[in-house]
ZADO-1210 file (C-alpha; in nm, 4 decimals, padded with zeros to 6 digits):
<atoms>
<atom x="03.6132" y="-01.9215" z="00.7250" code="MET" pos="1"/>
<atom x="03.8617" y="-01.7460" z="00.5062" code="ASN" pos="2"/>
<atom x="03.7864" y="-01.3720" z="00.5111" code="ASN" pos="3"/>
<atom x="04.0598" y="-01.2809" z="00.2660" code="GLN" pos="4"/>
<atom x="03.9666" y="-01.0908" z="-00.0488" code="ILE" pos="5"/>
<atom x="04.2466" y="-01.1440" z="-00.2944" code="THR" pos="6"/>
<atom x="04.1486" y="-00.8776" z="-00.5462" code="SER" pos="7"/>
<atom x="03.8799" y="-00.6202" z="-00.6111" code="THR" pos="8"/>
<atom x="03.9283" y="-00.6003" z="-00.9859" code="SER" pos="9"/>
<atom x="03.6367" y="-00.6800" z="-01.2143" code="THR" pos="10"/>
<atom x="03.7863" y="-00.5411" z="-01.5336" code="THR" pos="11"/>
<atom x="03.9407" y="-00.7038" z="-01.8376" code="ARG" pos="12"/>
<atom x="04.3111" y="-00.7583" z="-01.7773" code="ASP" pos="13"/>
<atom x="04.5192" y="-00.8317" z="-02.0870" code="SER" pos="14"/>
<atom x="04.2044" y="-00.9422" z="-02.2656" code="GLY" pos="15"/>
<atom x="04.0842" y="-01.1746" z="-01.9879" code="ALA" pos="16"/>
<atom x="03.7385" y="-01.1225" z="-01.8442" code="LEU" pos="17"/>
<atom x="03.7553" y="-01.1224" z="-01.4653" code="LYS" pos="18"/>
<atom x="03.5142" y="-01.0970" z="-01.1751" code="ALA" pos="19"/>
<atom x="03.5010" y="-01.1215" z="-00.8004" code="LEU" pos="20"/>
<atom x="03.3189" y="-01.4322" z="-00.6839" code="ALA" pos="21"/>
<atom x="03.2209" y="-01.6065" z="-00.3641" code="VAL" pos="22"/>
<atom x="03.4271" y="-01.9268" z="-00.3575" code="VAL" pos="23"/>
<atom x="03.3599" y="-02.2161" z="-00.1236" code="LEU" pos="24"/>
<atom x="03.6984" y="-02.3881" z="-00.1228" code="ASN" pos="25"/>
<atom x="03.5776" y="-02.6702" z="00.1007" code="GLU" pos="26"/>
<atom x="03.3033" y="-02.7025" z="00.3624" code="PRO" pos="27"/>
<atom x="03.2982" y="-02.3984" z="00.5933" code="ARG" pos="28"/>
<atom x="03.5919" y="-02.2338" z="00.4152" code="GLU" pos="29"/>
<atom x="03.4425" y="-01.9484" z="00.2155" code="LEU" pos="30"/>
<atom x="03.6049" y="-01.6360" z="00.0737" code="GLY" pos="31"/>
<atom x="03.5789" y="-01.3780" z="-00.2019" code="VAL" pos="32"/>
<atom x="03.8425" y="-01.3771" z="-00.4754" code="ARG" pos="33"/>
<atom x="03.9045" y="-01.2851" z="-00.8350" code="GLU" pos="34"/>
<atom x="03.8341" y="-01.5443" z="-01.1032" code="LEU" pos="35"/>
<atom x="03.8825" y="-01.5446" z="-01.4777" code="THR" pos="36"/>
<atom x="03.5609" y="-01.5974" z="-01.6707" code="LEU" pos="37"/>
<atom x="03.5106" y="-01.7825" z="-01.9954" code="THR" pos="38"/>
<atom x="03.4608" y="-01.5534" z="-02.2942" code="SER" pos="39"/>
<atom x="03.0988" y="-01.4989" z="-02.4045" code="PRO" pos="40"/>
<atom x="02.9848" y="-01.6905" z="-02.7112" code="GLY" pos="41"/>
<atom x="02.7329" y="-01.5803" z="-02.9757" code="PRO" pos="42"/>
<atom x="02.4397" y="-01.7157" z="-02.7694" code="ASP" pos="43"/>
<atom x="02.5644" y="-01.5800" z="-02.4364" code="GLU" pos="44"/>
<atom x="02.5223" y="-01.2611" z="-02.2378" code="VAL" pos="45"/>
<atom x="02.7590" y="-01.0799" z="-02.0036" code="LEU" pos="46"/>
<atom x="02.5702" y="-00.9710" z="-01.6922" code="VAL" pos="47"/>
<atom x="02.6910" y="-00.7113" z="-01.4437" code="GLU" pos="48"/>
<atom x="02.5485" y="-00.8339" z="-01.1139" code="VAL" pos="49"/>
<atom x="02.3629" y="-00.6045" z="-00.8751" code="GLU" pos="50"/>
<atom x="02.2465" y="-00.8434" z="-00.6020" code="TRP" pos="51"/>
<atom x="02.2608" y="-01.2134" z="-00.5206" code="SER" pos="52"/>
<atom x="02.0729" y="-01.4065" z="-00.2540" code="GLY" pos="53"/>
<atom x="02.1975" y="-01.6677" z="-00.0083" code="ILE" pos="54"/>
<atom x="01.9907" y="-01.9861" z="00.0027" code="SER" pos="55"/>
<atom x="01.9414" y="-02.1328" z="00.3487" code="THR" pos="56"/>
<atom x="01.8519" y="-02.4677" z="00.1915" code="GLY" pos="57"/>
<atom x="02.0876" y="-02.5978" z="-00.0749" code="THR" pos="58"/>
<atom x="02.3636" y="-02.3441" z="-00.0100" code="GLU" pos="59"/>
<atom x="02.3640" y="-02.4280" z="00.3591" code="ARG" pos="60"/>
<atom x="02.4187" y="-02.7932" z="00.2636" code="LEU" pos="61"/>
<atom x="02.7065" y="-02.6987" z="00.0332" code="LEU" pos="62"/>
<atom x="02.8574" y="-02.4779" z="00.3053" code="TRP" pos="63"/>
<atom x="02.8249" y="-02.7386" z="00.5792" code="SER" pos="64"/>
<atom x="02.9410" y="-03.0289" z="00.3609" code="GLY" pos="65"/>
<atom x="02.6094" y="-03.2123" z="00.4073" code="ASN" pos="66"/>
<atom x="02.4938" y="-03.1900" z="00.0464" code="MET" pos="67"/>
<atom x="02.4277" y="-03.5435" z="-00.0796" code="PRO" pos="68"/>
<atom x="02.6520" y="-03.6386" z="-00.3749" code="PRO" pos="69"/>
<atom x="02.5142" y="-03.5733" z="-00.7216" code="PHE" pos="70"/>
<atom x="02.6665" y="-03.5260" z="-01.0719" code="PRO" pos="71"/>
<atom x="02.8952" y="-03.2223" z="-01.0816" code="GLY" pos="72"/>
<atom x="02.9296" y="-03.1986" z="-00.7052" code="MET" pos="73"/>
<atom x="03.2716" y="-03.0988" z="-00.5725" code="GLY" pos="74"/>
<atom x="03.4879" y="-02.8184" z="-00.4330" code="TYR" pos="75"/>
<atom x="03.6007" y="-02.5472" z="-00.4914" code="PRO" pos="76"/>
<atom x="03.2741" y="-02.4021" z="-00.6142" code="LEU" pos="77"/>
<atom x="03.0867" y="-02.0775" z="-00.6657" code="VAL" pos="78"/>
<atom x="02.7406" y="-02.0977" z="-00.5022" code="PRO" pos="79"/>
<atom x="02.4286" y="-01.8971" z="-00.5709" code="GLY" pos="80"/>
<atom x="02.1194" y="-01.9310" z="-00.7893" code="TYR" pos="81"/>
<atom x="01.9346" y="-01.6102" z="-00.6929" code="GLU" pos="82"/>
<atom x="02.0954" y="-01.3289" z="-00.8888" code="THR" pos="83"/>
<atom x="01.9797" y="-00.9994" z="-01.0389" code="VAL" pos="84"/>
<atom x="02.1867" y="-00.7883" z="-01.2743" code="GLY" pos="85"/>
<atom x="02.1950" y="-00.5939" z="-01.5985" code="ARG" pos="86"/>
<atom x="02.2954" y="-00.7012" z="-01.9449" code="VAL" pos="87"/>
<atom x="02.6360" y="-00.5504" z="-02.0239" code="ALA" pos="88"/>
<atom x="02.7036" y="-00.7270" z="-02.3549" code="GLU" pos="89"/>
<atom x="02.4941" y="-00.9569" z="-02.5747" code="SER" pos="90"/>
<atom x="02.6173" y="-01.2167" z="-02.8232" code="GLY" pos="91"/>
<atom x="02.5346" y="-01.1723" z="-03.1902" code="VAL" pos="92"/>
<atom x="02.2545" y="-01.4283" z="-03.1664" code="ASN" pos="93"/>
<atom x="02.0964" y="-01.2713" z="-02.8564" code="CYS" pos="94"/>
<atom x="01.7902" y="-01.0467" z="-02.8382" code="ALA" pos="95"/>
<atom x="01.8351" y="-00.9012" z="-02.4885" code="LEU" pos="96"/>
<atom x="01.9375" y="-00.5374" z="-02.5051" code="LYS" pos="97"/>
<atom x="02.2183" y="-00.3769" z="-02.3067" code="THR" pos="98"/>
<atom x="02.0878" y="-00.2384" z="-01.9796" code="GLY" pos="99"/>
<atom x="01.8013" y="-00.4862" z="-01.9413" code="THR" pos="100"/>
<atom x="01.7540" y="-00.6023" z="-01.5831" code="ARG" pos="101"/>
<atom x="01.7482" y="-00.9812" z="-01.5664" code="VAL" pos="102"/>
<atom x="01.7110" y="-01.2648" z="-01.3204" code="PHE" pos="103"/>
<atom x="01.9954" y="-01.5199" z="-01.3361" code="VAL" pos="104"/>
<atom x="01.9505" y="-01.8690" z="-01.1928" code="SER" pos="105"/>
<atom x="02.3233" y="-01.9480" z="-01.1955" code="GLY" pos="106"/>
<atom x="02.6224" y="-01.9753" z="-01.4252" code="ALA" pos="107"/>
<atom x="02.9082" y="-02.2051" z="-01.5210" code="SER" pos="108"/>
<atom x="03.1690" y="-01.9605" z="-01.6449" code="CYS" pos="109"/>
<atom x="03.4551" y="-01.9974" z="-01.3957" code="PHE" pos="110"/>
<atom x="03.6907" y="-02.2383" z="-01.5708" code="GLY" pos="111"/>
<atom x="03.8160" y="-02.5029" z="-01.3280" code="ASP" pos="112"/>
<atom x="03.6045" y="-02.3633" z="-01.0435" code="ILE" pos="113"/>
<atom x="03.2678" y="-02.5387" z="-01.0376" code="ARG" pos="114"/>
<atom x="02.9514" y="-02.3339" z="-01.0689" code="GLY" pos="115"/>
<atom x="02.7213" y="-02.4830" z="-00.8023" code="LEU" pos="116"/>
<atom x="02.5162" y="-02.2911" z="-00.8741" code="PHE" pos="117"/>
<atom x="02.7453" y="-02.0130" z="-00.9863" code="GLY" pos="118"/>
<atom x="02.5441" y="-01.6947" z="-00.9359" code="GLY" pos="119"/>
<atom x="02.7402" y="-01.5278" z="-00.6539" code="ALA" pos="120"/>
<atom x="02.9825" y="-01.3147" z="-00.8541" code="ALA" pos="121"/>
<atom x="03.0187" y="-00.9550" z="-00.9676" code="SER" pos="122"/>
<atom x="02.9688" y="-01.0489" z="-01.3327" code="ARG" pos="123"/>
<atom x="02.8585" y="-01.3602" z="-01.5131" code="LEU" pos="124"/>
<atom x="02.8627" y="-01.5111" z="-01.8598" code="VAL" pos="125"/>
<atom x="02.5300" y="-01.6850" z="-01.9123" code="VAL" pos="126"/>
<atom x="02.3421" y="-01.8406" z="-02.2056" code="PRO" pos="127"/>
<atom x="02.0588" y="-01.6055" z="-02.2966" code="GLU" pos="128"/>
<atom x="01.8128" y="-01.8936" z="-02.2663" code="ALA" pos="129"/>
<atom x="01.8804" y="-01.9063" z="-01.8892" code="LYS" pos="130"/>
<atom x="01.7865" y="-01.5410" z="-01.8336" code="LEU" pos="131"/>
<atom x="01.4512" y="-01.3755" z="-01.7888" code="ILE" pos="132"/>
<atom x="01.3894" y="-01.0017" z="-01.8019" code="ALA" pos="133"/>
<atom x="01.2245" y="-00.8676" z="-01.4870" code="ILE" pos="134"/>
<atom x="01.0463" y="-00.5475" z="-01.3929" code="ASP" pos="135"/>
<atom x="01.2756" y="-00.2564" z="-01.3110" code="GLU" pos="136"/>
<atom x="01.0701" y="-00.1818" z="-01.0014" code="ALA" pos="137"/>
<atom x="01.1604" y="-00.5144" z="-00.8404" code="LEU" pos="138"/>
<atom x="01.5159" y="-00.4013" z="-00.7659" code="ASP" pos="139"/>
<atom x="01.6719" y="-00.6372" z="-00.5072" code="GLN" pos="140"/>
<atom x="01.3469" y="-00.8296" z="-00.4645" code="GLN" pos="141"/>
<atom x="01.4227" y="-00.9886" z="-00.8001" code="GLY" pos="142"/>
<atom x="01.6539" y="-01.2360" z="-00.6225" code="VAL" pos="143"/>
<atom x="01.3386" y="-01.4002" z="-00.4850" code="LEU" pos="144"/>
<atom x="01.2175" y="-01.5144" z="-00.8268" code="MET" pos="145"/>
<atom x="01.3789" y="-01.8590" z="-00.7925" code="ALA" pos="146"/>
<atom x="01.1909" y="-01.9256" z="-00.4694" code="LEU" pos="147"/>
<atom x="00.8705" y="-01.7859" z="-00.6186" code="ALA" pos="148"/>
<atom x="00.9129" y="-02.0260" z="-00.9113" code="ALA" pos="149"/>
<atom x="00.9791" y="-02.3098" z="-00.6652" code="THR" pos="150"/>
<atom x="00.6494" y="-02.2339" z="-00.4906" code="ALA" pos="151"/>
<atom x="00.4620" y="-02.2208" z="-00.8219" code="VAL" pos="152"/>
<atom x="00.6190" y="-02.5501" z="-00.9333" code="HIS" pos="153"/>
<atom x="00.5167" y="-02.7269" z="-00.6135" code="ALA" pos="154"/>
<atom x="00.1530" y="-02.6284" z="-00.6740" code="ILE" pos="155"/>
<atom x="00.1498" y="-02.6821" z="-01.0533" code="ASP" pos="156"/>
<atom x="00.3877" y="-02.9778" z="-01.0890" code="ALA" pos="157"/>
<atom x="00.1227" y="-03.2224" z="-01.2109" code="CYS" pos="158"/>
<atom x="-00.2375" y="-03.2179" z="-01.3285" code="ALA" pos="159"/>
<atom x="-00.3617" y="-03.3904" z="-01.0127" code="SER" pos="160"/>
<atom x="-00.1818" y="-03.1563" z="-00.7716" code="ALA" pos="161"/>
<atom x="-00.3916" y="-03.0072" z="-00.4930" code="ARG" pos="162"/>
<atom x="-00.3270" y="-02.6580" z="-00.3599" code="ALA" pos="163"/>
<atom x="-00.1869" y="-02.6648" z="-00.0048" code="PRO" pos="164"/>
<atom x="-00.4283" y="-02.6515" z="00.2863" code="GLN" pos="165"/>
<atom x="-00.1431" y="-02.6835" z="00.5388" code="LEU" pos="166"/>
<atom x="00.2183" y="-02.5686" z="00.4951" code="ILE" pos="167"/>
<atom x="00.4978" y="-02.6777" z="00.7288" code="ILE" pos="168"/>
<atom x="00.7505" y="-02.3977" z="00.7791" code="GLY" pos="169"/>
<atom x="00.7208" y="-02.0181" z="00.7650" code="HIS" pos="170"/>
<atom x="01.0542" y="-01.9297" z="00.6103" code="GLY" pos="171"/>
<atom x="01.0743" y="-01.7507" z="00.2760" code="VAL" pos="172"/>
<atom x="00.9599" y="-02.0528" z="00.0740" code="LEU" pos="173"/>
<atom x="00.6731" y="-02.1257" z="00.3122" code="GLY" pos="174"/>
<atom x="00.5571" y="-01.7635" z="00.2906" code="ARG" pos="175"/>
<atom x="00.5814" y="-01.7588" z="-00.0876" code="LEU" pos="176"/>
<atom x="00.3963" y="-02.0893" z="-00.1081" code="LEU" pos="177"/>
<atom x="00.1139" y="-01.9485" z="00.1062" code="ALA" pos="178"/>
<atom x="00.1030" y="-01.6264" z="-00.0961" code="ARG" pos="179"/>
<atom x="00.1129" y="-01.8140" z="-00.4274" code="ALA" pos="180"/>
<atom x="-00.1743" y="-02.0359" z="-00.3124" code="THR" pos="181"/>
<atom x="-00.3902" y="-01.7295" z="-00.2526" code="ILE" pos="182"/>
<atom x="-00.2665" y="-01.5607" z="-00.5718" code="ALA" pos="183"/>
<atom x="-00.3804" y="-01.8612" z="-00.7742" code="LYS" pos="184"/>
<atom x="-00.7325" y="-01.8407" z="-00.6295" code="GLY" pos="185"/>
<atom x="-00.7229" y="-02.1208" z="-00.3714" code="ALA" pos="186"/>
<atom x="-00.8410" y="-02.0754" z="-00.0105" code="PRO" pos="187"/>
<atom x="-00.5802" y="-01.9420" z="00.2337" code="PRO" pos="188"/>
<atom x="-00.3735" y="-02.2233" z="00.3883" code="PRO" pos="189"/>
<atom x="-00.2721" y="-02.2734" z="00.7494" code="VAL" pos="190"/>
<atom x="00.1035" y="-02.2556" z="00.8195" code="VAL" pos="191"/>
<atom x="00.2809" y="-02.4353" z="01.1017" code="TRP" pos="192"/>
<atom x="00.5864" y="-02.2712" z="01.2580" code="GLU" pos="193"/>
<atom x="00.7648" y="-02.3745" z="01.5785" code="ILE" pos="194"/>
<atom x="01.0033" y="-02.0767" z="01.5931" code="ASN" pos="195"/>
<atom x="00.8278" y="-01.7783" z="01.7512" code="SER" pos="196"/>
<atom x="01.0618" y="-01.5364" z="01.5713" code="GLN" pos="197"/>
<atom x="00.9241" y="-01.6585" z="01.2378" code="ARG" pos="198"/>
<atom x="00.5572" y="-01.6787" z="01.3296" code="ALA" pos="199"/>
<atom x="00.4869" y="-01.3176" z="01.2277" code="HIS" pos="200"/>
<atom x="00.4465" y="-01.1680" z="00.8802" code="GLY" pos="201"/>
<atom x="00.1473" y="-01.3640" z="00.7500" code="ALA" pos="202"/>
<atom x="-00.0444" y="-01.2022" z="00.4642" code="GLN" pos="203"/>
<atom x="-00.4002" y="-01.3283" z="00.4528" code="GLY" pos="204"/>
<atom x="-00.3410" y="-01.6693" z="00.6145" code="TYR" pos="205"/>
<atom x="-00.2987" y="-01.8092" z="00.9666" code="GLU" pos="206"/>
<atom x="00.0280" y="-01.9153" z="01.1298" code="VAL" pos="207"/>
<atom x="00.0159" y="-02.1417" z="01.4351" code="MET" pos="208"/>
<atom x="00.2300" y="-02.3747" z="01.6408" code="HIS" pos="209"/>
<atom x="00.1563" y="-02.7355" z="01.5395" code="PRO" pos="210"/>
<atom x="00.0602" y="-02.8229" z="01.8975" code="ASP" pos="211"/>
<atom x="-00.2327" y="-02.5803" z="01.8670" code="SER" pos="212"/>
<atom x="-00.3801" y="-02.7386" z="01.5545" code="ASP" pos="213"/>
<atom x="-00.6667" y="-02.9769" z="01.6256" code="GLN" pos="214"/>
<atom x="-00.7678" y="-03.0313" z="01.2630" code="ARG" pos="215"/>
<atom x="-00.7488" y="-03.3902" z="01.1353" code="ARG" pos="216"/>
<atom x="-00.8763" y="-03.3629" z="00.7783" code="ASP" pos="217"/>
<atom x="-00.6209" y="-03.1766" z="00.5680" code="TYR" pos="218"/>
<atom x="-00.6416" y="-03.3004" z="00.2089" code="ASP" pos="219"/>
<atom x="-00.3037" y="-03.1521" z="00.1105" code="SER" pos="220"/>
<atom x="-00.0009" y="-03.0781" z="00.3264" code="VAL" pos="221"/>
<atom x="00.3168" y="-02.9199" z="00.1861" code="TYR" pos="222"/>
<atom x="00.6372" y="-02.9583" z="00.3842" code="ASP" pos="223"/>
<atom x="00.9093" y="-02.7006" z="00.3195" code="VAL" pos="224"/>
<atom x="01.0901" y="-02.7488" z="00.6498" code="SER" pos="225"/>
<atom x="01.3653" y="-02.9745" z="00.5167" code="GLY" pos="226"/>
<atom x="01.3325" y="-03.1878" z="00.8321" code="ALA" pos="227"/>
<atom x="01.3494" y="-03.5576" z="00.7473" code="SER" pos="228"/>
<atom x="01.1227" y="-03.6681" z="01.0351" code="ASN" pos="229"/>
<atom x="00.8281" y="-03.4357" z="00.9734" code="THR" pos="230"/>
<atom x="00.5934" y="-03.6960" z="00.8265" code="LEU" pos="231"/>
<atom x="00.5160" y="-03.8511" z="01.1647" code="ASP" pos="232"/>
<atom x="00.3784" y="-03.5197" z="01.2904" code="SER" pos="233"/>
<atom x="00.1795" y="-03.4654" z="00.9692" code="ILE" pos="234"/>
<atom x="00.0010" y="-03.7997" z="00.9393" code="MET" pos="235"/>
<atom x="-00.2400" y="-03.7561" z="01.2362" code="PRO" pos="236"/>
<atom x="-00.3667" y="-03.4352" z="01.0698" code="HIS" pos="237"/>
<atom x="-00.4105" y="-03.5810" z="00.7211" code="LEU" pos="238"/>
<atom x="-00.7462" y="-03.6798" z="00.5720" code="ALA" pos="239"/>
<atom x="-00.7989" y="-04.0247" z="00.4238" code="ARG" pos="240"/>
<atom x="-00.6366" y="-04.0334" z="00.0760" code="HIS" pos="241"/>
<atom x="-00.4711" y="-03.7018" z="00.1604" code="GLY" pos="242"/>
<atom x="-00.1525" y="-03.5898" z="-00.0106" code="GLU" pos="243"/>
<atom x="00.1768" y="-03.4862" z="00.1456" code="VAL" pos="244"/>
<atom x="00.4077" y="-03.2862" z="-00.0823" code="VAL" pos="245"/>
<atom x="00.7770" y="-03.2823" z="00.0048" code="LEU" pos="246"/>
<atom x="00.8748" y="-02.9429" z="-00.1337" code="ALA" pos="247"/>
<atom x="01.1895" y="-02.8866" z="00.0706" code="GLY" pos="248"/>
<atom x="01.5320" y="-03.0460" z="00.0223" code="PHE" pos="249"/>
<atom x="01.6306" y="-03.3294" z="00.2548" code="TYR" pos="250"/>
<atom x="01.9900" y="-03.4248" z="00.3273" code="SER" pos="251"/>
<atom x="01.8892" y="-03.7249" z="00.5381" code="GLN" pos="252"/>
<atom x="01.6588" y="-04.0173" z="00.4538" code="PRO" pos="253"/>
<atom x="01.2934" y="-03.9220" z="00.4951" code="VAL" pos="254"/>
<atom x="01.1376" y="-04.1641" z="00.7436" code="THR" pos="255"/>
<atom x="00.7926" y="-04.2211" z="00.8864" code="PHE" pos="256"/>
<atom x="00.5950" y="-04.4793" z="01.0817" code="ALA" pos="257"/>
<atom x="00.3992" y="-04.6893" z="00.8353" code="PHE" pos="258"/>
<atom x="00.0715" y="-04.7668" z="01.0229" code="PRO" pos="259"/>
<atom x="-00.0683" y="-04.4077" z="01.0376" code="PRO" pos="260"/>
<atom x="00.0103" y="-04.3549" z="00.6671" code="ALA" pos="261"/>
<atom x="-00.1360" y="-04.6980" z="00.5859" code="PHE" pos="262"/>
<atom x="-00.4609" y="-04.6231" z="00.7657" code="MET" pos="263"/>
<atom x="-00.5040" y="-04.2998" z="00.5709" code="ARG" pos="264"/>
<atom x="-00.3845" y="-04.4456" z="00.2396" code="GLU" pos="265"/>
<atom x="-00.1666" y="-04.1376" z="00.2194" code="ALA" pos="266"/>
<atom x="-00.0146" y="-04.0151" z="-00.1052" code="ASN" pos="267"/>
<atom x="00.3383" y="-03.8732" z="-00.0963" code="ILE" pos="268"/>
<atom x="00.4577" y="-03.6513" z="-00.3809" code="ARG" pos="269"/>
<atom x="00.7990" y="-03.4925" z="-00.4291" code="ILE" pos="270"/>
<atom x="00.8218" y="-03.1481" z="-00.5869" code="ALA" pos="271"/>
<atom x="01.1600" y="-03.1151" z="-00.7569" code="ALA" pos="272"/>
<atom x="01.3296" y="-02.7975" z="-00.8788" code="GLU" pos="273"/>
<atom x="01.1365" y="-02.5402" z="-01.0788" code="TRP" pos="274"/>
<atom x="01.1225" y="-02.5422" z="-01.4565" code="GLN" pos="275"/>
<atom x="01.1400" y="-02.2450" z="-01.6972" code="PRO" pos="276"/>
<atom x="00.7593" y="-02.2359" z="-01.7299" code="ARG" pos="277"/>
<atom x="00.7341" y="-02.1960" z="-01.3511" code="ASP" pos="278"/>
<atom x="00.9614" y="-01.8924" z="-01.3615" code="LEU" pos="279"/>
<atom x="00.7458" y="-01.7430" z="-01.6370" code="VAL" pos="280"/>
<atom x="00.4306" y="-01.8020" z="-01.4298" code="GLU" pos="281"/>
<atom x="00.5912" y="-01.6607" z="-01.1140" code="ALA" pos="282"/>
<atom x="00.7038" y="-01.3543" z="-01.3090" code="THR" pos="283"/>
<atom x="00.3474" y="-01.3064" z="-01.4341" code="ARG" pos="284"/>
<atom x="00.2004" y="-01.3294" z="-01.0841" code="LEU" pos="285"/>
<atom x="00.4541" y="-01.0806" z="-00.9484" code="VAL" pos="286"/>
<atom x="00.4143" y="-00.8422" z="-01.2434" code="SER" pos="287"/>
<atom x="00.0349" y="-00.8238" z="-01.2175" code="ASP" pos="288"/>
<atom x="00.0482" y="-00.7689" z="-00.8425" code="GLY" pos="289"/>
<atom x="-00.1064" y="-01.1031" z="-00.7449" code="SER" pos="290"/>
<atom x="00.2076" y="-01.2266" z="-00.5693" code="LEU" pos="291"/>
<atom x="00.3868" y="-00.9889" z="-00.3333" code="SER" pos="292"/>
<atom x="00.7577" y="-01.0211" z="-00.2544" code="LEU" pos="293"/>
<atom x="00.7438" y="-00.7614" z="00.0230" code="ASP" pos="294"/>
<atom x="00.8918" y="-00.8268" z="00.3671" code="GLY" pos="295"/>
<atom x="01.0982" y="-01.1299" z="00.2711" code="LEU" pos="296"/>
<atom x="01.4465" y="-00.9748" z="00.2445" code="ILE" pos="297"/>
<atom x="01.5495" y="-00.9032" z="00.6018" code="THR" pos="298"/>
<atom x="01.9297" y="-00.8669" z="00.5775" code="HIS" pos="299"/>
<atom x="02.1771" y="-00.7187" z="00.3322" code="SER" pos="300"/>
<atom x="02.5573" y="-00.7022" z="00.3200" code="ALA" pos="301"/>
<atom x="02.8280" y="-00.5839" z="00.0856" code="MET" pos="302"/>
<atom x="02.9524" y="-00.8692" z="-00.1298" code="ALA" pos="303"/>
<atom x="03.3005" y="-00.8257" z="00.0134" code="THR" pos="304"/>
<atom x="03.1527" y="-00.9181" z="00.3535" code="ASP" pos="305"/>
<atom x="03.0233" y="-01.2503" z="00.2206" code="ALA" pos="306"/>
<atom x="03.1906" y="-01.4711" z="00.4855" code="PRO" pos="307"/>
<atom x="03.0094" y="-01.3013" z="00.7735" code="SER" pos="308"/>
<atom x="02.6905" y="-01.2690" z="00.5666" code="ALA" pos="309"/>
<atom x="02.6802" y="-01.6452" z="00.5094" code="TYR" pos="310"/>
<atom x="02.7271" y="-01.7079" z="00.8819" code="ARG" pos="311"/>
<atom x="02.4372" y="-01.4753" z="00.9616" code="THR" pos="312"/>
<atom x="02.2132" y="-01.6307" z="00.6962" code="ALA" pos="313"/>
<atom x="02.2689" y="-01.9796" z="00.8359" code="PHE" pos="314"/>
<atom x="02.2684" y="-01.9093" z="01.2105" code="THR" pos="315"/>
<atom x="02.0385" y="-01.6113" z="01.2799" code="GLU" pos="316"/>
<atom x="01.6716" y="-01.7190" z="01.3144" code="PRO" pos="317"/>
<atom x="01.5462" y="-01.3672" z="01.2363" code="SER" pos="318"/>
<atom x="01.7201" y="-01.3759" z="00.8961" code="CYS" pos="319"/>
<atom x="01.4679" y="-01.4822" z="00.6334" code="LEU" pos="320"/>
<atom x="01.6724" y="-01.3816" z="00.3300" code="LYS" pos="321"/>
<atom x="02.0230" y="-01.2374" z="00.3197" code="MET" pos="322"/>
<atom x="02.1355" y="-01.0678" z="00.0001" code="ILE" pos="323"/>
<atom x="02.4803" y="-00.9605" z="-00.1171" code="LEU" pos="324"/>
<atom x="02.5184" y="-00.6184" z="-00.2819" code="ASP" pos="325"/>
<atom x="02.7647" y="-00.6230" z="-00.5744" code="TRP" pos="326"/>
<atom x="02.6929" y="-00.2762" z="-00.7145" code="ARG" pos="327"/>
<atom x="02.9905" y="-00.0904" z="-00.5683" code="ASP" pos="328"/>
<atom x="03.2506" y="-00.3591" z="-00.6401" code="ILE" pos="329"/>
<atom x="03.5278" y="-00.2009" z="-00.8454" code="SER" pos="330"/>
</atoms>
């Protein structure tokens, strides 16, 4: 990795709007450098970033070079879709007031540098429509709103969706999915976790190793592990006509043996990325105290230490969520 920081300026220089940003030049070559931002338009907001989160799902795939190709994919890029900051300037058509704390799901304001997803920078230019005001009291926990919305979307994606009875994986998304299930009034799910370091921290639900689970009648199983071969371990535990929801992101083809799924007439549903209504619902659940974000951020680093922070986020099993602190960048 490239640990060089080429500038620490985030001020306007000769009229240009500049910021420090995490830049992934190519797989496994990540650094922090100054970029020139596009000027805000009448429907856009300038956000001074306080914190950004590191995703161990999609960002890990971008970092490792294993992200499947999709429109807009390419390097160099600015990652990040879990950002909290304050409104510094609002366009003439915008309603958000200066000083409002907002959640930012990414930005595309870096000129020739791609924004995939563009939230890991000291300041951002973002269309107001992509921002949502959040409670002041959330502070750094606000970076978790994207994952909270992802959990809500998985449960609410379609009218026939069933709340999870079994969740595969006890990372941040698995924990939020379990908490959101309870927050929405469904019975507490069971969570499978094979890593003993991640088996702790349950809030009102049970975590067990899959080898210890003798149940064979789960109506709804949600997989957030990202492992492409998980279905074979799920099928023996699924009820007839049960549903498996793939709520993670899979870089390899998802495979499974057909006979067990055939005998159960299993349904397989894919939960894609969250929609604006999911973020609104997640914000409501967090604001009224139904959905807790406590205990999910385990590591924090200065933004200028991003290269080592990304390594820790992707290699340390005890790291649930790593955040970068941009507040003292000057």
